[in-house]
N, C-alpha and C positions, 0 to 999 in steps of 0.2 A: 504494500500500500504506500502510495506517495502522499505525503502531507505537505500542504502549501499554506503560506500566510498571505492574507489579503488585507489591505488597509484602505481607509477612506480619508486621506489627509485634508481634503477640502473641508472636513468637519473641524479642523484645527490641529494641524501637526506641522512643525517646521522641519527643515532638512535634518537637523541634528536628531530629532526624534525618529524620523524615517531611517536615518543611518543606523541608529541604535537598534531598531527593530530588524533591519536587514542583516546586520552583523549577528544578532542573536539568532535569527532564522538560520543562517549558515552554521554557526557554532553548535546549535542544538540538533543539527542533522535534518532539518526540513529540506524538501526538494526545491522549493521556489518561493520567491517573494514577489507578490503582485500589488499594484496600487491602482486606484481609480484614475480616470482621466476626466476630472470635472474641475471647472474653475469657480463654481458657485456652491456655497454651502446649502444643504437641504435641511433647513431648520437650524436654529442656534446662530451664534455669531460667526463661526467659521474662522475665528482668529487663531493664529496670527496671519491668516490669509492663504490663498492657494499657491501651490508650487506647480510648475509645469512637469507633467509626468515623464516626458522623454528626456528632459534636462536632468531631472532627478535620477532616473534610471541610468543615464550615462555616467553620472558622478558615482553612483553606487557600484557600477561595473568596475571602476578603478579600485574600489575598496573591498570587493568580494572576489572570490576565486572559483567557487564551485556552484553556488546557488543560482538557479535560473531566475532571471528578472523579466518582468513584463507588466502589461496592463491587461485588465480583464477585457476591455473594449477600448478602442481609440476612436474618438469622435471625429469623423472626417470634416465636420463643419468647423472645427477649430483650426484646421491646417490645410494648406494646399496639398493635393494628392502627390505631386512630384517630389517635393522635399521629404514628405513623410515616407514615401516608398524607398528612399535611399537610406533610411535609418536602420 
């Protein structure tokens, strides 16, 4: 069985929090770390504010070595298809 971690940082998580969760995901033997691709909070304040999913995952890729990284869904309306396809 593969176990994965999923986060909703638009509800209020900065990069340091996401980094801590991703590193713990890897250290504890989970298979993957996923995050949502939303810019708006769904209820609540959403502070400290949204982070871009692909920028965040790129930074986490530098700091992790085994765990798979990704988004559950990527909203095509946030980005042009060409640049997104090259990621």
